[in-house]
C-alpha positions as CSV (number, residue, x, y, z in Angstrom):
1,M,118.1,94.9,108.3
2,Q,119.8,91.5,107.5
3,V,118.6,89.4,104.6
4,Q,117.2,86.7,106.9
5,E,115.2,89.3,108.8
6,L,113.7,90.6,105.6
7,K,112.8,87.1,104.5
8,Q,111.1,86.4,107.8
9,I,108.9,89.5,107.3
10,V,107.7,88.1,104.0
11,I,107.2,84.6,105.4
12,D,105.2,85.9,108.3
13,A,103.1,88.0,106.0
14,V,102.3,85.0,103.8
15,D,101.5,82.8,106.8
16,G,99.2,85.6,108.2
17,M,97.3,85.8,104.9
18,A,97.2,82.1,104.2
19,N,93.6,81.4,105.0
20,D,92.4,84.5,103.2
21,L,94.5,83.6,100.1
22,I,93.1,80.1,100.1
23,K,89.6,81.5,100.2
24,V,90.3,83.8,97.3
25,S,91.6,80.9,95.3
26,R,88.5,78.8,96.1
27,D,86.1,81.6,95.3
28,I,87.7,82.2,91.9
29,H,87.7,78.4,91.3
30,A,84.0,78.3,92.1
31,R,83.2,81.0,89.5
32,P,85.2,80.2,86.4
33,E,85.2,82.9,83.7
34,L,86.6,82.7,80.2
35,A,89.0,85.0,78.4
36,F,88.3,88.7,78.8
37,E,85.3,87.9,80.9
38,E,87.0,87.5,84.2
39,F,85.1,90.3,85.9
40,Y,84.5,88.5,89.2
41,A,88.1,87.3,89.5
42,A,89.6,90.7,88.6
43,D,87.4,92.5,91.1
44,R,88.1,90.0,93.8
45,L,91.8,90.4,93.4
46,C,91.7,94.2,93.1
47,T,89.5,94.6,96.1
48,F,91.9,92.4,98.2
49,V,94.8,94.6,97.2
50,E,92.9,97.8,98.0
51,D,91.8,96.4,101.4
52,N,95.5,95.9,102.2
53,G,96.4,99.5,101.6
54,L,97.8,99.5,98.0
55,D,96.6,101.6,95.1
56,I,95.5,99.7,92.0
57,T,94.5,100.6,88.5
58,R,91.5,98.7,87.2
59,N,90.6,98.4,83.5
60,A,94.3,98.8,82.8
61,F,96.0,98.9,79.4
62,G,92.8,99.0,77.5
63,L,91.4,95.7,78.9
64,E,88.4,95.6,81.2
65,T,89.7,92.7,83.3
66,A,93.4,93.7,83.5
67,F,94.9,95.7,86.4
68,V,98.2,97.0,87.7
69,S,99.6,98.1,91.1
70,S,103.1,99.1,91.8
71,F,105.2,100.2,94.8
72,G,108.8,100.7,95.8
73,T,111.7,103.1,95.2
74,Q,111.8,105.6,92.3
75,D,115.5,105.5,91.5
76,E,115.8,104.8,87.8
77,H,118.8,102.6,88.5
78,D,116.9,100.2,90.7
79,C,115.5,97.0,89.3
80,E,111.7,96.6,88.7
81,V,110.2,93.1,88.8
82,A,106.6,92.2,87.8
83,I,104.6,89.6,89.6
84,I,101.8,88.1,87.5
85,S,98.4,86.8,88.3
86,E,96.4,84.8,85.7
87,Y,92.7,84.0,86.4
88,D,90.9,82.9,83.2
89,A,89.3,79.5,83.0
90,L,89.0,76.9,80.3
91,P,85.8,76.2,78.4
92,G,83.8,73.3,79.8
93,I,86.3,72.3,82.5
94,G,86.7,75.5,84.5
95,H,89.9,76.0,86.4
96,A,91.5,72.7,85.5
97,C,94.7,74.5,84.7
98,G,94.8,76.0,88.2
99,H,94.7,79.7,87.3
100,N,92.8,80.3,90.5
101,I,96.0,79.2,92.4
102,I,98.2,81.3,90.1
103,A,95.9,84.3,90.9
104,A,96.1,83.8,94.7
105,A,99.9,83.1,94.6
106,G,100.6,86.3,92.7
107,L,98.3,88.2,95.1
108,G,100.0,86.8,98.2
109,A,103.5,87.4,96.9
110,T,102.7,91.0,96.0
111,L,101.2,91.8,99.4
112,A,103.9,90.1,101.3
113,L,106.6,92.0,99.4
114,S,104.7,95.2,100.1
115,K,105.7,94.8,103.7
116,L,109.3,95.5,102.6
117,N,108.3,98.7,100.9
118,G,111.1,101.2,101.7
119,K,113.3,98.6,103.3
120,L,114.8,97.5,100.0
121,P,115.7,99.3,96.7
122,G,113.7,98.5,93.7
123,R,110.0,98.3,92.6
124,V,107.4,95.7,92.3
125,R,104.7,95.8,89.6
126,Y,101.7,93.6,90.2
127,L,100.0,92.7,86.9
128,G,96.6,91.1,86.4
129,T,96.8,89.5,83.0
130,P,93.5,88.1,81.5
131,A,93.0,85.7,78.6
132,E,96.0,83.5,79.0
133,E,94.3,80.4,77.8
134,K,92.9,82.0,74.7
135,G,93.0,85.5,73.4
136,G,96.5,86.7,74.1
137,G,95.8,89.1,76.9
138,K,99.5,89.6,77.7
139,E,100.2,90.5,74.0
140,Y,97.6,93.3,74.1
141,M,99.1,94.5,77.4
142,A,102.6,94.4,76.1
143,Q,101.5,96.6,73.1
144,K,100.2,99.1,75.7
145,G,103.4,99.1,77.6
146,A,102.5,96.9,80.6
147,F,106.0,95.3,80.6
148,D,108.0,98.3,79.6
149,G,111.0,99.0,81.8
150,L,110.9,95.7,83.6
151,D,114.0,93.7,84.5
152,A,112.1,90.5,85.1
153,A,108.6,89.1,85.3
154,M,107.6,86.0,87.3
155,M,104.7,83.8,88.3
156,V,104.2,80.3,89.6
157,H,102.2,77.5,88.1
158,P,100.6,74.7,90.2
159,A,101.4,71.1,89.7
160,G,101.1,67.8,91.5
161,V,104.8,67.9,92.5
162,N,107.3,70.5,93.5
163,L,109.8,71.2,90.7
164,L,112.6,73.7,90.2
165,T,112.6,73.1,86.4
166,M,110.2,71.3,84.0
167,P,110.0,70.5,80.4
168,S,107.8,72.8,78.3
169,L,106.5,73.0,74.8
170,A,107.0,76.8,74.8
171,M,110.7,76.9,75.6
172,T,113.9,74.8,75.4
173,E,117.5,75.0,76.6
174,V,120.3,75.1,74.1
175,N,124.1,75.3,74.5
176,V,125.7,77.8,72.1
177,I,129.4,78.1,71.3
178,Y,130.5,81.5,69.8
179,H,133.7,81.7,67.8
180,G,135.6,85.0,67.7
181,K,139.2,86.3,67.3
182,N,141.4,87.4,70.1
183,A,143.0,90.9,70.0
184,H,144.5,93.3,72.4
185,A,141.9,95.9,73.4
186,A,144.4,98.7,73.6
187,G,146.9,97.8,70.9
188,S,144.9,96.3,68.1
189,P,141.2,96.2,68.8
190,H,140.3,96.4,65.1
191,E,141.9,92.9,64.6
192,G,139.5,91.2,67.0
193,I,136.1,89.8,66.5
194,N,133.5,89.9,69.3
195,A,132.1,86.4,69.0
196,L,128.7,87.2,70.5
197,A,128.2,90.4,68.6
198,Q,129.2,88.9,65.4
199,S,126.7,86.0,65.8
200,V,123.9,88.3,66.9
201,D,124.5,90.7,64.0
202,S,124.5,88.1,61.3
203,L,122.5,85.1,62.5
204,I,119.1,86.3,63.8
205,T,116.4,85.1,61.4
206,I,113.3,87.3,61.1
207,P,110.0,86.6,59.3
208,N,109.7,89.9,57.4
209,N,106.0,90.4,57.3
210,K,105.4,89.8,61.0
211,L,108.3,92.0,62.1
212,L,107.2,94.8,59.7
213,S,103.8,94.9,61.4
214,V,105.5,95.6,64.7
215,L,108.2,98.0,63.5
216,G,106.0,100.1,61.3
217,K,107.9,103.4,60.8
218,N,111.3,101.5,60.9
219,I,110.7,99.7,57.6
220,S,113.5,101.6,55.8
221,L,115.9,100.7,58.6
222,L,114.8,97.1,58.5
223,K,115.4,96.8,54.8
224,K,119.0,97.8,55.4
225,Y,119.4,94.9,57.8
226,I,117.7,92.1,56.0
227,S,119.4,90.2,53.2
228,E,117.6,88.1,50.6
229,N,117.7,85.1,52.9
230,N,116.0,87.0,55.8
231,K,119.1,87.3,58.0
232,I,120.3,90.5,59.7
233,L,123.6,91.5,58.2
234,S,126.5,92.7,60.2
235,S,127.2,96.4,60.6
236,K,130.3,96.0,58.4
237,I,128.0,95.3,55.4
238,T,125.1,97.6,56.2
239,S,127.1,100.5,57.6
240,V,124.2,101.2,60.0
241,S,125.2,103.1,63.1
242,S,125.3,101.4,66.5
243,G,122.5,103.6,67.7
244,K,120.2,102.4,65.0
245,Q,121.3,98.8,65.6
246,K,120.3,99.1,69.3
247,K,117.0,100.6,68.3
248,L,116.2,97.7,66.0
249,T,117.4,95.3,68.6
250,R,114.8,96.7,71.1
251,E,112.1,96.4,68.5
252,I,113.0,92.8,67.9
253,K,112.8,92.1,71.6
254,K,109.3,93.6,71.6
255,A,108.3,91.5,68.7
256,K,109.6,88.4,70.5
257,I,107.5,89.3,73.6
258,L,104.5,89.5,71.3
259,G,105.2,86.2,69.8
260,L,105.6,87.7,66.3
261,I,109.0,86.3,65.6
């Protein structure tokens, strides 16, 4: 099928569910629940998924109000994308942050994409993530592997206007210039300097105590990497194998996901 045909299937699916999705959003809005207590919202979303023919795991990742559903191809080379629903409310003001809409949007996107199941390569993982406003629900889920193996995770947030990008206190854009040294890859690769690798090797700053709590058994490896000023040293100084460097890099990424560094 052509791309436009596939898009139209998704559009038609969303249009067909529109009234039901709006009702889900309004029902959740009418019954606000605080962090880790979103029993009605989680059940409402899970039941809707089940009624539309998808399997779903409730009480997922050790949290009573978390859930996960997935579908798609099984090829390990295919991408896997998560769609996220949040549904916790704020104390005293209910769903003033619009998590009822986030919940319904994630639900609708998942079910619409399920109509393409088998028509496109890749997998979709639908994650219900409690306690966004307070409690760090996603952090607990990440520790239990909820985001493992994903190529991307996405959600939408309601606002009074439509925006492609927006300013945020939680992220910023920066322009980085890496300086390296040219060399012929076949004739004299040892004379070159990979600008990006050199910077990543030597300039990542790590709060030791926080990272140690994540790495655990990799403490001895970490000590080889960190100098007195808390910077990872290049492999030329540490003599740590590339395999161990990659392993530490993965652990650092996990720590960043958990907000520990």
